[in-house]
N, C-alpha and C positions, 0 to 999 in steps of 0.2 A: 090550347096553350094555357099554362098556369098564369094566373093574374099577376103573380109577382115576378115574372120574367120580363126584363126590359126589352124594348126593341133594340136591336144591335146594328152596328154598321162596321163592316170590314173594309178598310181602305187599302186597296191593292188587290188586283185580280189575277195575280200569278199563282203558282202552285200552292204556296203556303196560304195565301189569302183565300183561295177557293176551298182548301181543306178546313180552314177555320170556320168559314161560312157554313160548310156542310156539318161540321161538328156542332155548331150552335143550333142549326136547324134541326138536327137529329135530337137535340135536347129540348126542342119545342119552341125555340125563339124564332121570331120573325127577323130576318136579316137583310140588310141592304148591302150588296157587294158592289163597291165603288171601284171603277177603273178610270184612269186618266184618259184612255182612248175608248170610245164606244165600241169600236170594231173588235176590241180584245174581250169584250164581255160575253159574246156568244161562245167562243172557245172555252172561256172560264166556266160557264154553266155546263157545257158539254163534259168538262173534266169532273165537275161535281157529280153529274149523272154517272159517269164511269166509276168514280170512287164509291158512290152508293151501290152500284151493281157489284163491285168487288166485295163490299161488306155482305151483301146478300149471298153471293157465291161462296162465302166462307162461313155462312150461318150466323153472322154477327148482327143482322137486322132483318126485318120482315119485308119481303118484296111488296106486300100490300100497302106499305107505308110510302112507297116511292113517290107517288104523285104529291101527296100531302107535304112530305119533307121538302122536295124540290120546289114546290110552289111557295114555300116560306122564304126562299132566297130571291130577292128582287134585284136585278142589275140596274145600275145607274152610273152615268158619266158626269153628273152634276154633283159636286161635292156638297154644296149647301143643302140641297134636297136630300142627300144621302144621310145627313146627320141631324136634320132639323127636329126629329122626334126620337132620337136615339138616347137610351139611358146608358149604353155602353158602346164605346168606339174603340176599335183596335186597328192600328196601322200595321201593315205587313208589306212594306216596300223595301227597296235596296238598303243595305247597311251604310247609309250616308247621313251623317249628323245634320248637315245643312238641309238636305231634302226632308228628313224626318221632322226636324223642328219646324220647318215652314209648313208642312202638311198638317201637323198637329195644331199649330197656331191658327191656321185657316179653319180647321174643323172646330176648334174651340169657339171661334167667333160665331159660327152658325148653329152650334149645338145648344141645347138647354143648359142653364148654369149648373145644374146638378149632374150633368153627364160625366161619367167616369171615362177618362181617356187613357189609352194604354198603347204599348208598343211591343212588337214581337222580338225586339232586338236581343241578341245574345252577346253583343260586343260593346255596346255603348252604355254609359251609365244613366240611370233614371234621373239623377240630379242634372246632368247635362241636357237631357231631353226636356225636362220640365222647367228649366231656368228662364225661358222666355214666355211661359204660359201665364195668363192672367189669374188662373186658378190652379196653381201647382199642387194644391192639396187634393185635387181630383185626378191625379196622374199616378200610374204605376206601370211597371213592365209586367207583361203577361206572356212569358216565353213558353210556347207550346213545344212539347216533344214532337218529333216527326215520325211518321206522318200524323198530322194533327187530327184527322178524322178517325184514326185507328188507335192511337196511344192516348189513354186517358190520364195525361199528366201535363199540368201547366205550372211552371215555376213563376211565382208572383214576387216581384222585387220592388219595394217602395223606394222612393227617392227621399232626400232630406226633408222635403216639405209635404210628403204624401200623408194623407189622413188615413185613419183605420178603415174608413168607408171605402176608400179607393182600393 
């Protein structure tokens, strides 16, 4: 892994969260995949493996990288431990402003002060999501095109208080 790649945390173990985790791991990052329920993490990792195999089947990645890539994804159900060493955190939960703001706020408290927080939202404003954060300058939207492990496109949308670094 490149020394300049941060540890990443993906908050949400559904389809989009798993695809983002795989995308980051394919890029060489070590990723924590957080899920609210521990029992959902096994199936999420299974989907990551299936998505990797799809890429191999279409000649888009090397089958020999399978073990290394998938081992870079660590499942966790404990939010604080998921973000404690992350340089980049992206939430990928349901499109609910209240839930997203609460999760981002909780993650911000446990993450390092320099961590960039982001959301996959396509419907909510960055300013609304960052309004309750202590460090709104560290927030932006990172909206992945779908499927995230296949389409190399991420729309980055800053909020009113976002820094250039975010």
